[in-house]
C-alpha positions in Angstrom: -44.0 11.3 50.9 -46.4 8.5 50.1 -46.0 9.4 46.5 -42.2 9.4 46.7 -42.2 6.0 48.4 -44.6 4.5 45.9 -42.4 5.7 43.0 -39.2 4.6 44.7 -37.8 8.2 44.5 -35.0 8.8 47.0 -35.6 11.5 49.6 -32.3 12.9 50.7 -32.4 15.0 53.9 -30.1 18.1 53.6 -30.4 19.7 57.0 -28.7 21.6 59.8 -29.9 18.8 62.1 -27.5 16.2 63.5 -27.1 12.6 62.6 -28.7 11.6 65.9 -31.8 13.7 64.9 -32.0 12.5 61.3 -31.7 8.7 61.9 -34.9 8.3 64.0 -36.7 10.8 61.7 -35.8 8.6 58.6 -37.0 5.5 60.5 -40.4 7.2 61.3 -40.9 8.3 57.7 -39.9 5.0 56.2 -36.9 6.2 54.2 -33.4 4.6 54.1 -31.3 6.9 51.9 -28.1 8.9 52.2 -28.5 12.1 54.1 -26.5 15.3 54.7 -26.2 16.8 58.2 -25.2 20.1 59.9 -25.2 22.3 56.8 -23.1 20.0 54.7 -20.7 18.9 57.5 -21.1 15.2 56.6 -22.6 12.8 54.1 -24.0 9.6 55.7 -24.8 6.5 53.6 -26.5 3.5 55.3 -24.4 0.4 55.5 -25.2 -1.9 52.6 -27.0 0.8 50.6 -27.7 -0.6 47.1 -25.0 -3.2 47.8 -22.2 -1.0 46.5 -18.7 -0.4 47.8 -18.1 3.3 48.7 -14.8 5.2 48.1 -12.2 4.7 50.8 -12.6 8.2 52.1 -15.9 7.1 53.6 -15.3 5.8 57.1 -17.4 3.3 59.0 -19.5 4.8 61.9 -22.1 2.5 63.4 -24.8 1.8 60.8 -23.3 4.2 58.3 -20.4 5.1 56.1 -19.5 8.8 56.6 -17.7 11.3 54.5 -16.8 14.3 56.7 -16.7 17.6 54.8 -16.6 19.9 57.9 -14.3 20.5 60.8 -14.5 18.5 64.0 -16.9 20.0 66.6 -14.2 20.3 69.2 -12.2 22.7 67.0 -15.3 24.7 66.1 -16.4 24.9 69.7 -12.9 26.2 70.8 -13.1 29.1 68.3 -16.7 29.8 69.4 -15.6 30.0 73.0 -13.0 32.6 72.1 -15.6 34.6 70.2 -18.0 34.3 73.2 -15.5 36.0 75.4 -15.9 39.2 73.3 -19.4 39.1 71.9 -22.9 38.4 73.2 -23.5 35.1 71.5 -24.9 31.9 73.0 -24.3 28.5 71.4 -25.8 25.0 71.8 -22.7 24.0 73.8 -23.6 26.7 76.4 -27.1 25.5 76.9 -28.8 22.6 78.7 -31.1 20.3 76.8 -34.0 21.9 78.5 -32.9 25.4 77.4 -32.4 24.2 73.8 -35.9 22.7 73.9 -37.4 26.0 74.9 -35.5 28.0 72.2 -36.1 25.5 69.4 -39.6 24.2 70.2 -38.3 20.6 70.4 -39.1 18.1 73.1 -36.2 17.6 75.7 -35.3 14.2 74.2 -35.1 15.7 70.7 -33.0 18.6 72.1 -30.5 16.2 73.5 -30.1 14.7 70.0 -29.8 18.3 68.6 -26.9 19.0 71.0 -24.9 16.0 69.7 -23.0 18.2 67.2 -20.2 16.8 65.1 -19.5 19.6 62.5 -21.2 22.9 63.6 -22.2 25.2 66.4 -25.7 26.8 66.2 -25.9 30.0 68.1 -28.0 33.1 68.9 -26.6 36.5 68.3 -28.0 39.3 70.5 -26.4 42.2 68.4 -26.7 41.8 64.7 -24.3 44.7 64.0 -21.6 42.4 65.5 -22.0 39.9 62.7 -19.4 41.4 60.3 -16.7 41.3 62.9 -17.7 37.7 63.9 -17.5 36.7 60.2 -13.9 38.2 60.0 -12.8 36.3 63.1 -14.3 33.1 61.7 -12.6 33.5 58.4 -9.2 33.9 60.1 -9.8 30.4 61.7 -10.8 28.8 58.5 -14.5 29.0 59.3 -17.6 30.9 58.3 -21.1 31.8 59.6 -24.3 30.9 57.9 -27.8 31.8 58.8 -30.5 29.2 59.1 -34.2 29.4 59.9 -33.8 30.2 63.7 -30.0 30.2 64.4 -26.7 31.3 63.0 -24.2 28.4 62.5 -20.4 28.4 62.8 -19.0 25.9 60.4 -15.9 25.1 58.4 -15.3 27.4 55.5 -15.2 24.5 53.0 -18.5 23.0 54.0 -22.0 24.0 52.8 -25.1 22.2 51.6 -24.1 22.7 48.0 -20.8 20.9 48.2 -22.5 18.0 50.0 -25.2 17.8 47.4 -22.6 17.6 44.7 -21.1 14.7 46.5 -24.3 12.8 46.8 -25.3 13.5 43.2 -21.9 12.2 42.2 -22.6 9.0 44.1 -25.9 8.5 42.4 -24.4 9.1 39.0 -21.3 7.0 39.4 -21.4 4.3 42.1 -25.2 3.9 42.2 -25.4 4.2 38.3 -28.5 6.4 38.5 -29.1 9.3 36.1 -31.5 11.6 37.8 -33.3 14.9 38.1 -32.6 16.5 41.5 -35.2 18.7 43.2 -34.0 20.8 46.1 -36.4 22.4 48.6 -35.4 25.1 51.1 -36.4 28.4 52.8 -33.3 30.0 54.3 -30.0 31.5 53.4 -28.1 28.3 54.2 -30.2 26.5 51.7 -29.1 28.6 48.8 -25.9 26.6 48.0 -28.1 23.5 47.8 -30.6 25.2 45.5 -27.8 26.2 43.2 -26.7 22.6 42.7 -30.1 21.0 41.8 -32.0 20.8 38.5 -35.3 22.1 40.0 -34.9 24.5 43.0 -38.0 25.1 45.2 -38.3 28.0 47.6 -40.6 27.7 50.6 -41.6 31.1 52.1 -40.3 31.7 55.6 -43.2 32.4 58.0 -41.7 35.8 58.9 -39.3 36.8 56.1 -41.1 35.5 53.1 -39.2 34.1 50.1 -35.4 34.2 50.1 -34.1 36.5 47.3 -32.7 34.2 44.6 -32.5 34.2 40.9 -32.2 30.5 39.8 -33.2 28.7 36.6 -36.4 26.7 36.8 -37.2 28.2 40.2 -40.5 27.1 41.8 -42.0 29.2 44.6 -44.2 27.4 47.0 -47.4 29.3 47.9 -47.3 28.6 51.7 -44.7 28.2 54.4 -43.8 24.9 56.1 -45.1 21.5 55.3 -48.1 22.7 53.4 -45.9 24.6 51.0 -43.5 21.7 50.7 -46.3 19.3 49.9 -48.0 21.6 47.3 -44.8 22.6 45.5 -43.4 19.0 45.4 -46.7 17.7 44.1 -46.6 20.3 41.3 -43.0 19.4 40.4 -43.8 15.7 40.3 -46.8 16.3 38.1 -44.6 18.2 35.6 -41.8 15.7 35.6 -44.3 12.8 35.0 -45.9 14.8 32.2 -42.4 15.3 30.6 -41.5 11.6 30.9 -41.7 9.4 27.8 
């Protein structure tokens, strides 16, 4: 990250986390860039970013301009509640901050921010054989289910990380007037749409499941899970890009 900051390379968070989780994380790490939350549910651009005017579909929300790509949380939660009446599933909306903290490994304050959903409902599924029927029910409501590192997520059927990445890349090319090489880093099934939309996809092995099965051009596989693999793989990619630069 020091290397990215020194070279003024934007780091765009593409995450299942909420806006309230990402904002303090960006501040701690010293980045002020657009970010994507809740599996592509929304694109957030800091107010005044690069002194440009954003398209009118971006709406003001606090310190950001927001493009909503997903469905409102209230609608998603309503469908989830109907599913819950038939299947053994437990969503964030059913849990206290303390319970979310235990399940996710977050501090209670962080869990409170994780529960501030706008576009998605993370949930636990007790019986995996129920998943196909849940997916059919979601599809009937204009929604879908994606799998993350720890939870399943109920989201709008038109949202995913790939669609949001396309939107951010369009901003960089057009409004921000920046040609670029995009590097995407992920480890789970819900990262695959993102990895398909970048120039250099990087797979981090999941601590339990190993590497996601994917056949992608220029694919880089990190040697280790977590932050160690992230650091090693990105360092290698940056070395190669610098070597190819004129």
